[in-house]
N, C-alpha and C positions, 0 to 999 in steps of 0.2 A: 422177490423179497430179498432185500440186501441188508445184512447186519449193520452196515454203515448208515442205513436209514431207519434203524430201529433203536429204541432204548432198552434198558434191561428189563423194564416192566413188560414191554411188548414181547420180549423173548420168553419171559416167564409165563406169560399168558399162552403163547404158542405151544409151549412144552406141556401144557395141560391136555392137549389133544393130539400131539404128534411129537416124535423124537428124532425126526430126520433132519439132516442139514447137508450142505454141499461145501466142500473145500477145494477150490481150484489151485493148482500149482503149475508153474511154468519155468521160464529161464530167461536170462538176459544174455544174449549171445549173437554172434554174427549169423545173418541170414542173407548173405550176398547183398542184393540191391533192396531187400525188404527191411522192415523195421527190426532193430535189435530185440524188440519185445514181442516178436511173432508168437512164441509159445505161450507167453502170458496173456497176450491179447486174445488168442483163440480159446484157451482154456477158460478165461474169465468170461468171455462173451457167451460161450456155450453154457457155462454154469448159470449165468444170469437169465438166459432165455428159458432154459429148462426149469430153473427155480420159479420163474414167473408163471409158467404154465401150471406147475404142480403146487404152487403156494408153499414152497419150502425155502427156508432162509439160506442165503449164500454168503459165506465168509469172503473177505477181501482176498484177492489172488496173491499167492506167494510168488514174487517175481524173480527169485533167485534159486538156482538149482546146481546140478553137477554138469559143468560144461568145460572140463579140463582140456578137451581136444581143441577148443576154439580160442584159447587164451592168447594166441599170437595175433589175433584180430582185435584191433583197438575197440574198446567199448564192452567187450565180453566180461562177464563177472562169473566166477565159479566158486562154490563152497567146497570145503573138504568133505569127503564122504561121511566121516564121523560127525561133522557139523550138521550136515543135512539130515542124517538119520536122527540125531538128537533134536533137531528143530521140529521135524515131523512128529516125533514122539511127544515133545512138549506141547505142540499144538493139539494133538489128539487128547492128551491128558487134560488140557484146559477145556476143550470141547466136551469131554466126558463130565468134568466137574460141573459144567453149566447145566447138564441134564440131557444132552443129546446121546442117543444110543445107536443110531444108524447114520453112518457118515459115508457119503459118496465122494470120494476123492477123485476129481477129474484132473488127470495129468496130461500136460501138453508137451512134455519133453522126454524123449526116449532115454536120455542120460540119467534121468532120475530113478531108473529101475531098481537100484539097490534098496530103496525104501520099501519097495513092494514086498520083499522078503521079510522085512522087519514087522510087517503088519500082523502076521500070524503070531509072532511072539507077543505083540501088544494085546491081541485079542485073548491070548492065554492068560494074561494078567488081568484082563477085563472081560470075563466070560459072558457078561450080559450085554456086550456091545458088539457091533459088526461094522467093519470098514470094507467098502468095495473100492478097489483101485481100478480106475478106468482110463486106459490109454485110448482116448477117444479117436485119435487119428488112424489107428490100425485095428480098431474094433471090427468084427466080421462084416457087418452090413455097410459100414462106412468105407472100409477098405475095398469091398466088392464094387462100390460105386466109383472109387478112385481108379481101380484097375479097368473098369469098363470105359472110363474116360480116356485114360492113357497109361499104359503099363510102364512107360519110361518116366520115372519120377523119383525124387529123392529129396534130401535136406536142401532147403533154400531154392527149390525149383518151383514150377507152377503149382504144385499141390499145396504149397503154403502161401500162395499169392491170392489172397482174398481181397475184396474191396477195402477191408478194414485193416489189412496188414501192409499194403503197399504205400509208398511215399510219393508225395506230390513232386512234380518236376524232376523225376528220376526216369531216365530213358533206359529201358531194358534191352538186352541183346535179343535178336530174333532167332538165332540159331538154337538147335537142340544140342545141348552139351552132352558129350559121351558120359555114360555111367561110370562111376568110380567104384572099384571093388572094396567092399567094407573090410574084408580081411587084410587088405593092404594098409588101409588107414589105421587099423588097430596096432600096427607095428611102428607107427610114426609118432614122433614127439610133436608138440604144438607148432614149432617153427617149420618142421618138415611138412606138416599137414597143410599149412598155409601155402608153402611152396608148391605142393602137389595140386591143390585145388584152385589156386589163383583167387578168383572172386568169392569162393565159398560154396557155390552151387555144386552139389555132388552128382548131378546128372539129370538131364531132361530139359524141356523148354522152360522158359522163365515165366511165361504167363499163358493162360488160356482164357477163353471167353467167360465172362461173368455168369452166363447161363450154366456152364459146366460147374463152376464153383458153387453156385447156389444150390444146385442139385445135390452135390456132395454134402453141403452144410445141412440141407433138409434131412438127409439120411442120418447125419450125426445127431441132430436134435432128437429125432424120433427114437434112435437106438439108445441114446443116453436117458431119455425120458422113460423108456421101458425098463431100463436098469434101475432107475430110481423108484419106480412104482411097483416093482415085483421082485420076488426071489430073495427075500431077506432071511428066510428061515435057515 
């Protein structure tokens, strides 16, 4: 169920029997040889698949987030932290006014983490509402499947290379790129980050078999669906 394919009367009717909805959020940023929209594509697709199974409305994916570290790579878009926090709050306020009281926020970008801390404050202001922040890519069951596939992985590596995030006519390197230490990157500015990473992959092979990726995706769908269907108390 997509909000973009519903009118307000349909939403009003839905709210007579359920108050759940899904809000996916991602980022527009460099992912080496993959699409700049990887995080948004994955969060949005996961939200749509889970929403379709559960019959829960899915809001359009928020395509911009906090990607300051990648701004030296052309095409990357980054909001200021205060802008992103205000945007998430405004979205939740609007969703609440519409009548939704249980919101599953499926996040596809680790840099968006500052918003997670703001949710408790928002729920204090709206005690009859609950928001679950779900970093789908490193949720326990999904991450277990990733590690079982190949523990050498990171940003813009094989673990983000799904059939729907790769680009046509783009040849990927075959070598396994050495892992980059995260604590080292945190000390670098965007220009230095690009110089250190080169193509943007932070470590690992660039692609694995689709069979491996689809197994990870199946785990993500089931884990997200379980989160949507239970534990709201």
